[in-house]
N, C-alpha and C positions, 0 to 999 in steps of 0.2 A: 688418822685412825689406823691402828694395827688390824689387819684382816686375818681372821682365823684361817688356818690351812684348809679347812673344809669349804669355806667360802671361795678361796683361791681355786680349789678344784672345780667348783661349779662355774666360776668365771671362765676358766680355761675350756671347760666343756662347751660353754655357750660360744666362746670365741672360735673354737674349732669348727663348730657347726655353722655359724653365721656370724662373720666378723663385724657385721653392722649393729648387732644387738647390744654388745657391751657398752657402747657409747650412749645408749638410751637409758641405761641404769643410773639411778641416783647414787650418791655416796652410800646411803643406807642400803640401797639395792645391791650394790657391789659387795657390801660387807655381810649381808644376811645369808644364812644357810640353815638347813634343817639338820639338827645334830644326829649323826649316825653313830656317835660314840657317847659314852656317859650313861645317864639314867635310862634313856629309852632303849639303847642297845643291850644294856645289862638286863633290863626287864624282859626283853625279847628272848634273850638266851635262857632265862629262867622259866619261860613258858612251858608248861607241862611237867615241871618238877613236882615231886611229892610235896614239898614245902616251898611255897613261893612267897617270900616276905619282901618283895620288891615294889609292889604296886601300892600307891597312896590312896586306896579306897578301903572302905570297911566292908568285910564279908561276913555272912553268917557262917556258922560252923560247917554247914553243908556246902559252902562255896558260892552261894548266890549273893548278889549285892544286898547289903543291909538297907532296908527301906522301911518307911512308915506305912502302916496298913492303910491309914486314911488317904495316902497318896496312891499307893499301888492299886487300891481298889478302884480309884477313879480312872487310872490308865488302862487297866484291863488287859495287860499283856505280860509275858514273862519279864521279871525285873531285869534280866541281863540284856533285854532288847532296848530298853529306853533309859535306864538309870545309870548305866556305865558311862565313862568317857567315850567320846568318839575319837578316832584318829584325827590329828591336826588337819590333814588334807581332806577329811571327810570319810564317811563310810564307803568302802569300795563299791558296794552294790548300788548305792544311789548315784555315785559318780558315773558308773557305767550306764545305768538306765537313763540318766539325764543326757548323756551324750547320744544315746540311741534316739531319745525323744527330740533332741536338737536336730538331728539329721532327718527325722520324719517331718518336723514342722518347717524345716528350711531346706528345700530341695537342692539349693546351691551347695549345701554342705555334704551332700552324698558324694563320697570319694575325695572330699577335700582333706588336706593334711592339717588337722587341728589337734590340740592337746586333749588330754582327759580333763574334764572340768574339775576344779578344786572347790570344795565347799567353803563358803564364807558365811559370816553371820548376817545374812541378807545383803541387799545391794549397797546400802550406805557403807557397810564395812568393806565391800569390794572396791568402792571408790577410794576409801582411805588406804587400802592395800596398794592400789595403783599409785597413790601419792607416795607411799613408802618405797615402792620399787623404782619409780621413775621420776619423781619430782624433787629437785633441789631447790633450796631457797634462792629466789631470783629468777627461776624459770617462769615462762608464761604459758598459759593454756588457752588455746583458741576454741571459742564456742560462740553460739548465737547469743544475742543480748537478752532474749527472752528465755531464761533458764531457771531451773530450780535453785532457790536461794541457798540451799545446803551446799552446793558446789563452792560458793564463796567461803563458807565456814570450813569446809574440808580442806580445800587447796590453798586459800589465802591465809586463813588463821592457823590451820594445822601444819602446813608445809612451806609457808612463806612465798608462795607463787603469786603471780599476778594473772588476772583474767583479761585476755585480749578479745573483746567481744565485737562482733559485727552485727549489723541490723538483720534480724531473722528473716524478714520478708522484703520482697521487692515492692515497688509501687503497684505492680500488677497483681500482687497477692500470692506470688510463688516463693519458694525457698530461695534465699539470696546466695546462690553459689558464687557469684562474682565477689561478694563480700568475703567469703571463705578464701577464695583465690588471693584476694588482696592481702589478707592476714598471713597467708603462706609465703608471700613474696619476700624478697630481701636476700641478704647474704645466706648461703646455704649453711645449715647446722641442724640442731635438734629441734623438732617441732612436736608439740603435744596437742592433739585435737580431741575434743569431746563431742560426740554426736548422741542425740537422745530422740528417738522416734518410737512410738508416739511421744510428742514433746510435752513435758510439764513446764510451763503452765498452759500452753496454747491448745493442746489436743490435736496438733498437726503432725501428719506423717507425709513424707515426700512422695511425689508421684514416681512412677518407674523411670521416667526420663530424668527427673531431678536426681534420683539416686545414682543413675549412671553418670550424670554430670559431676556429682560429688566424687565418685570414684575416679573419674578422669582428672579432676583437680588435684586429688591426693597423689595419683600416679605421676602427674606432671611435676609435682613438688619432689617426689622421690627421684625421678629422672634428672631433676636439676641438682641433685646431690644432697638433698635433705634426708635425714634419718627421722622417721616418724613413729610415734606411738599414737594409735587411734583408739581411744576408749569409747566403746559402744555401750551406752546405758540403755538396756532393753527392759527396763522395769515394767513397762506397759505392753510388752510384746503380745501380739495376737489380737489385741483389741482394736481391730480395724473395721470400719463400718461402711466404707464406700468402695466402689470398683475403681480400677485404674491407679490405685496407690500401692505402695510397696507392702506386700502382705507377709514377707519374711524379713529377717534381720538384714540390715545393710552389711553386717559382719560377713555374710556369705559372699559379698562382692569384694571384700577387702582382705579376707584372711589369707589368701594365697596370691595376692596381687603383685607384690614386689618384695625383693629381698631386704630393702631398706625400710619396709613398712611392717611394723608389728601391730596387729589388731588384737584388742582384748575385749571379749564379750562378757559383760556383766548382766546377769539375769537371775531369775529365780521364781519360786512359786508365790511370792508375796502378793502380787496383784494377779498373776496368771491363774492362780488356784485359790485366791481369796483366803489366804492364811497370813494376815499381816503380822500377827504376834508370834509366829513360829520362828522367825529370824533365821531363815535358811536361804542362801543364795549360792551362785556359782560364778566362777571366773574361768574363762577358756581362752587360750592363746592361739593365734594363727599367723603364719608368715610364709612367704614363698619359698625361701631357702630354709627348709626345716628338716628335722630328723627326730627320731625317738629320743636321742641323747639330748638334743636341745630342749625339747619339751619336758623331759624329766628334770633337767637342771632348773628351768623356770618354775616348774611345779614345786621343786624342793625349796627354792627361794620363797615362793609364796607360802608354802607350809611353814617355813621358818619364821616368816613375819607373823603368821597366825599364832604359832606356838609362843612367840615372844610377846604377844599382846593379849589375846583372849584364850590361849591354849587350844580351844577347839569350839566349833559351833555346836548348837544344841543337838545332842544325840536323840532326844525324844522327838524333836521336830523332824529329823531325818527318818526316824523309824515310822512315824505316823504317815509321812509322805510316801514312803516305800509301800506301805499297806494300801494307800489310795491308788498309787500308780499301777498296782497289780490286782486291783479289786475286780476288774471286769465291767464296772459301771462308771469309771472315771470320765471317759470321753462324753458319755451321755449327760452326766451331771454338769460337766463344764459347759457343754453346749446350751444347757438350760439357763445358766447364769449369764452367758454371753448374750443370749436373746433378750434378757431383761435390760442389760446395759444398752444394747443396740436400739431398743424401743425408746429408751430415754433420750439417747442421742438424736434419733430421728424426730422426736417431739420437739426438742430444742431447736433443731435445724429448721423444721417446718414453721414453728411459731415465729421465729425471728424473721424468716422470709415473708411470712404472711401479715406482719404488723409494720406497715410503713411508718407509722407514727413513732416507733422506737428510734428511727434513724435521726430524729431531731436531736436526740441526746446521746445516743451511743450506736456504734456499729460493731459487728463481730469481726474479730480477726479470723483468718482461715482456720478451719478445724474440720476434722474428719475421722477422729479416732480417740482412743484413750479414755481417761476419766474426766477431763476438763474441757472447757472452752473459755475464751477471753472476749470481753467486750471492751472497746476503747471508748472512753468518755469524750465526746466531742464538745459538750457544753457542761462546764462545771468542774469540780474537783473530785477525783476518784475517792480519796481518803475521806473527805467530808461526806460524800454520798454514802460511803460504806458505814460511817458512824450513824447517819440518819436512818439507814436501813435497819441497823441493830436496834436503835433506841425507840423508833416509832413504828417500824414495820415488822419487827421481830424476825428479821431475815439476815442471815450471815453469809457474807462473801469475803473474798480476799482482795485487797487493793495492792497492786504492784505498779508503781509509777502512775501513768494515766489510764491504766486498765483495771478492770475487775475480773477476777478469776472465779468461775462458777463450776462447782463439782456436781455435774449431773449424775455421777456415779453414786452419790449419797443422797440424792433428792428423789423422793417417791414420785412415780409417774404422775399421779393426780395433782402434785404440788408444783410441777414445772411451770405451768402457765401462770400461777400466782407468783412464783419467783421472778419471772420476767416482768410481769405487770408491776410488782412492787419496786423493781429497779427503775422502771419508767416513771412511776409516781414519785419516788424519792428524788430522782434526777430533775423532774419538772418542779417539784416543790423547792429543791435547793436553788434552782435557777430563778424561780420567781421571787425568792427572798434575798437574792444577792446580785 
């Protein structure tokens, strides 16, 4: 594939700043760039001119964006704030405020050398962009076996990668760091690792000591000559309900850990701020041997991949979020919603612990955070029990292998006891009939 001179410039800037990073880029990643010439640059040059016939939007004669009154009346803000295109990397204001918020929520990031976050169309898009930049057909991605099924769709179907999974938990119920180490072993080369805490589907976040062990395992792999991309999926960041577990992102332990390790934090307001349909997320880079030039080049490649696929993320979503973040009531409102989810979590935890009869048919996998928890069916068939729950008990859960995933996030507090009892009754009925 012939590489555009603008992509060559970015590749050289990356190589000059950290010679380990270019080998992590996929062929697509090496070839992508954000165009500084052509339509965008010519439009920028025309900005402020008396007549600007460069921009592909419709304007009223007075210069404001042309909008339908039935829509603008619902939005309730100046048309220029929400109806225009956003820049491909995102609105500068929200990128800056999100970085400030990251540093406030993650003390390890204070003073750390990380990039300015780039706005994505929520976290799924961020994962796909990581595939674009870093994954070639035939690459493998290391992750726990209990993972979100969309990872397979994105990386296997979308980019031709394979998933190298290790058992998520040890026999003692902790995170299986030894399994991660085993997957990292072998002839030194490129390694892609994906970490997700709180985990979907299990609702597990690692303890502080487990997080340090993960960091050490990745550092050992880097010291052994491997170059690593570590993708940190922080979709459920902040929803941590127990003491003694990692309350900030593991990205903070990895972002400046080693020159041969590039950490990519994917996060956003989808779950953190309860705006699932806004489709706004962020991607942030961190590596030990960094510079402003390195991060500018990586941000430009990411912006080029965005422009070449979706053009830009929702400007309306970014605008509304900016208003919330500067409202003065944001933190209080967020704390109220967190308390609701924590009560539901504690109710699930306490009911399962208090009902010994449940253990005849199912046992919980470790959980302490997030939206979900999983139970492992010890008698019967998970999919068959799921169908029985739907058809007879009017109760919906997700079957994954021999487990059922329960979303306490979407279950009203008064219904949690009935949810667990229905699973027990359905499992008992299935086993008595088979």
